[in-house]
C-alpha positions in Angstrom: -21.8 58.5 102.3 -18.6 60.6 102.4 -18.3 62.9 105.4 -15.8 65.7 105.5 -14.7 67.4 108.7 -12.5 70.3 109.7 -10.1 69.3 112.5 -8.1 71.7 114.8 -5.3 70.4 117.0 -2.3 71.2 119.0 0.4 68.7 118.0 2.7 69.0 121.0 1.7 65.7 122.5 1.5 63.7 119.3 3.9 61.9 117.0 2.2 63.7 114.1 -1.0 63.2 112.2 -0.4 59.7 110.9 -1.3 56.7 112.9 1.7 55.1 114.6 2.0 51.7 116.3 4.5 53.0 119.0 3.2 56.4 119.9 0.0 58.6 120.0 -1.1 60.3 116.9 -3.9 62.7 116.0 -5.3 60.3 113.4 -5.7 57.5 115.9 -7.6 59.8 118.4 -9.9 61.1 115.6 -10.6 57.7 114.3 -11.4 56.3 117.7 -13.9 59.2 118.4 -15.6 58.9 115.1 -15.8 55.1 115.3 -17.7 55.6 118.6 -20.3 57.9 116.9 -20.6 55.7 113.8 -20.7 52.4 115.8 -18.2 50.9 113.3 -14.5 51.2 112.6 -13.7 54.5 110.8 -10.6 55.2 108.7 -10.0 58.8 107.8 -8.0 60.5 105.0 -6.4 64.0 105.5 -5.5 66.9 103.3 -1.9 67.0 104.4 0.0 64.9 107.0 1.7 66.9 109.7 4.9 65.9 111.6 5.5 65.4 115.3 4.8 68.6 117.2 3.1 70.4 114.3 -0.3 72.0 114.8 -3.3 72.5 112.6 -6.0 75.2 112.5 -8.2 73.5 109.9 -7.0 70.1 108.8 -9.6 68.7 106.3 -10.4 65.0 106.6 -13.0 62.6 105.1 -14.3 59.1 105.8 -16.9 56.8 104.4 -20.0 55.5 106.3 -23.4 54.0 105.7 -24.7 55.4 109.0 -26.8 58.5 108.8 -26.1 61.2 111.5 -26.9 64.9 111.5 -23.8 67.0 111.0 -23.9 68.3 114.6 -23.6 64.7 115.8 -20.2 64.3 114.2 -19.1 67.7 115.6 -20.6 67.6 119.2 -20.3 63.8 119.6 -16.8 63.7 118.1 -15.6 66.5 120.5 -17.1 64.7 123.5 -14.8 61.8 122.8 -11.7 63.8 121.8 -8.9 65.1 124.1 -8.8 68.8 124.9 -6.1 69.5 122.3 -8.1 68.1 119.3 -11.5 69.3 118.2 -13.9 69.0 115.3 -14.8 72.4 113.8 -17.4 71.4 111.3 -18.9 68.4 109.4 -20.4 68.1 106.0 -21.8 65.4 103.7 -19.9 65.5 100.4 -20.5 64.0 97.0 -18.7 60.9 95.9 -16.1 62.9 93.9 -14.6 64.4 97.1 -11.3 63.3 98.6 -9.6 65.3 101.3 -6.2 64.8 99.8 -6.6 64.4 96.1 -9.3 67.1 95.7 -7.2 69.8 97.3 -5.5 72.2 94.9 -3.2 73.8 97.5 -2.2 73.8 101.1 -1.2 76.7 103.3 1.3 76.7 106.2 2.4 79.4 108.6 5.5 79.3 110.7 5.3 81.5 113.7 8.4 82.9 115.4 8.6 84.7 118.7 11.4 87.2 118.1 12.5 88.6 121.4 15.4 88.2 123.9 13.3 86.3 126.5 12.1 82.7 125.9 8.3 82.0 125.8 6.5 80.5 128.8 2.7 80.6 128.0 3.4 79.9 124.3 6.0 77.3 124.9 5.6 74.6 122.2 3.3 76.9 120.1 5.9 79.3 118.7 9.6 79.0 117.7 11.8 81.2 119.8 14.6 83.2 118.1 16.4 85.6 120.4 18.6 87.3 117.7 16.9 90.2 115.9 15.4 89.1 112.6 15.1 91.4 109.5 11.6 90.4 108.2 12.1 92.5 105.0 15.2 90.6 104.0 13.4 87.3 104.8 10.4 88.3 102.7 12.7 89.2 99.8 14.5 85.9 100.1 11.3 84.0 100.2 10.2 85.3 96.8 12.9 83.0 95.2 10.7 80.1 96.2 7.8 81.0 93.9 6.9 78.8 91.0 7.3 75.2 90.2 10.9 74.2 91.2 13.1 71.4 92.4 13.1 71.6 96.2 15.7 68.9 96.8 17.7 71.4 99.0 14.7 71.6 101.3 13.6 67.9 101.2 14.2 65.6 104.2 16.3 62.5 103.6 13.3 60.4 104.8 10.9 61.9 102.3 9.2 59.3 100.2 7.9 61.5 97.4 8.8 60.3 93.9 9.6 63.8 92.8 11.2 66.9 94.5 9.2 69.3 92.4 6.6 71.4 94.0 4.7 74.6 92.9 4.7 77.5 95.4 1.9 79.9 94.7 2.5 82.5 97.4 5.0 83.2 100.1 5.5 86.1 102.4 7.2 87.1 105.7 5.7 89.7 107.9 5.9 90.9 111.5 3.3 91.7 114.1 5.1 93.2 117.1 7.3 90.5 118.5 5.8 87.8 116.3 7.3 87.1 112.9 5.3 84.9 110.5 6.5 82.9 107.4 3.6 81.9 105.1 3.8 79.5 102.2 1.1 78.2 100.0 1.8 75.4 97.5 0.2 72.6 95.6 1.8 70.2 98.0 4.8 69.9 100.3 7.8 67.6 100.7 8.6 66.1 104.1 10.0 68.8 106.4 9.9 71.3 103.4 8.5 74.2 105.4 10.7 73.7 108.4 13.8 73.4 106.2 12.8 76.6 104.4 12.2 78.4 107.7 15.6 77.4 109.0 17.3 79.0 105.9 15.1 82.1 106.0 16.0 82.6 109.7 19.7 82.6 108.6 18.9 85.4 106.2 17.0 87.2 108.8 20.0 87.1 111.2 22.2 88.6 108.5 24.3 85.4 108.1 23.2 85.0 104.5 21.9 87.3 101.8 18.4 86.9 100.2 19.9 85.5 97.0 21.2 82.5 99.0 17.8 80.9 98.8 18.0 80.9 95.0 21.5 79.5 95.2 20.3 76.6 97.4 17.5 75.8 95.0 20.1 75.6 92.2 22.5 73.4 94.2 19.8 70.7 94.8 21.7 69.7 97.9 20.1 69.4 101.3 23.4 69.6 103.1 24.1 73.1 101.9 21.0 74.6 103.5 20.4 75.5 107.1 19.4 72.9 109.8 15.7 72.0 110.0 13.8 74.5 112.2 11.8 73.4 115.2 8.3 72.1 114.7 6.9 74.2 117.5 5.9 77.2 115.4 4.5 75.3 112.4 0.8 75.3 111.7 -1.2 73.7 108.9 -3.6 76.5 108.3 -5.9 75.2 105.6 -6.3 73.2 102.4 -8.0 74.9 99.4 -10.5 73.2 97.2 -12.5 74.0 94.1 -15.6 76.0 94.8 -17.9 73.1 93.9 -17.1 71.5 97.2 -18.0 74.6 99.3 -15.5 73.7 102.1 -15.9 76.1 105.0 -13.3 78.8 105.4 -11.2 79.5 108.4 -11.1 82.4 110.9 -7.5 83.5 111.5 -6.4 83.2 115.2 -4.2 85.5 117.1 -1.0 84.2 115.5 -2.4 84.4 112.0 -3.3 88.1 111.5 -4.1 88.9 107.9 
């Protein structure tokens, strides 16, 4: 059987989603918990790997097993064996055509900025702090240059192993809710550090250091060194992966930093 699960996690204490030999990862924690419930070694596949310090509201994963368990056993049992900063939201038996990564048609990320003079305390590690006043309208205007299928070399990390820098951005917006400013990007897939690199450049526009057209210029240059430094991982959230309706993947309820 193929079992799909929705996973929520706070990435602050982890080296990212992917299993690492030298440091703790979300994948290793999840696989250990599920292996206990299944009584055999479980290997999971995810919709989109997240970097060190990056969070997720509904990461979708799947694994194969011959063991029959009710869905609540994967949820409640999994959570009983997971640390407090990782939890299973739901579990569902899928047909053999489903793959958490390859069946997804898009992924949605949100980058959350606390835009005030005073640094965060309670939300430390969960938002990125920018003390300079940001103009969200200019940032939103700049972000529209990202739409469509384009070469994102200027926002691609040097360590990225993707064979192509082309990605298709379906939607992007920047909006404010009181002191919180949110950058949202939905695309078919993302390059390594792509969202954080885009966020870094949009912040420069928001500060008034660059005009909105600068984003289009960066895309045309195809040169990572011309864009702004990579923004902190603290405010980055993998919100959800979107799938064809046939798979009936559960939706997500937006949390306090993800107001519609």
